[in-house]
C-alpha positions in Angstrom: 0.1 -0.1 -0.1 1.5 3.3 -1.0 0.3 6.4 0.8 0.7 10.0 -0.6 0.9 12.6 2.2 -0.1 15.9 1.8 0.2 18.7 4.1 -1.6 22.3 3.7 -2.0 25.2 5.7 -5.2 26.1 7.7 -6.5 28.1 4.6 -7.3 24.9 3.4 -10.0 24.4 6.1 -11.5 27.8 5.2 -12.6 26.9 1.7 -15.6 28.9 0.6 -16.4 26.7 -2.5 -20.2 26.3 -2.8 -19.9 22.5 -3.3 -20.3 19.7 -1.0 -17.4 19.1 1.3 -16.5 15.7 -0.2 -15.8 17.2 -3.3 -12.7 19.2 -2.9 -11.2 16.0 -0.9 -12.2 13.5 -3.5 -11.0 15.7 -6.3 -7.6 15.7 -4.7 -7.7 12.0 -3.6 -9.0 10.8 -7.0 -6.4 12.8 -8.9 -3.3 11.6 -6.9 -4.9 7.8 -6.9 -4.5 8.1 -10.9 -0.7 7.7 -10.3 0.2 4.0 -10.1 2.1 4.5 -7.1 -0.6 6.0 -4.9 -3.3 3.8 -3.3 -4.3 6.2 -0.4 -4.0 9.8 0.7 -3.2 11.2 3.9 -4.2 14.7 4.4 -2.8 16.9 7.2 -3.3 20.7 8.2 -0.2 22.3 9.5 1.2 19.0 10.1 -1.6 17.4 12.0 -4.3 15.1 11.1 -6.6 16.3 13.8 -8.2 18.7 11.8 -11.9 18.7 10.4 -12.5 19.9 6.9 -15.6 22.2 6.8 -16.6 20.8 10.2 -17.7 17.6 8.6 -14.7 15.4 7.3 -12.2 14.4 9.9 -8.8 14.2 8.3 -7.6 11.6 10.8 -7.7 8.9 8.2 -6.3 7.8 5.0 -8.8 8.5 1.9 -9.1 5.9 -1.0 -10.3 6.7 -4.6 -14.0 7.2 -4.8 -15.7 7.8 -7.8 -19.2 8.6 -6.5 -18.1 12.4 -6.6 -17.3 12.6 -10.3 -19.4 13.0 -13.3 -21.9 15.2 -14.7 -25.1 17.0 -13.3 -27.9 14.7 -12.7 -31.4 15.6 -14.3 
């Protein structure tokens, strides 16, 4: 298992995009997991995984590719 470790500053937590909180996370994870050397992604903020993205997604885990969040608009 190959884990890609990413460390952002706290501006990452203050994202003001008008999308579901999962979308930015899985945009990153799915993009990185396209690389044959990456199976999981660990995201930290200022060196700690104890942060919570948009008060809903704890970062104290590794994330795996999830294609549920890609695709076009649903009618």
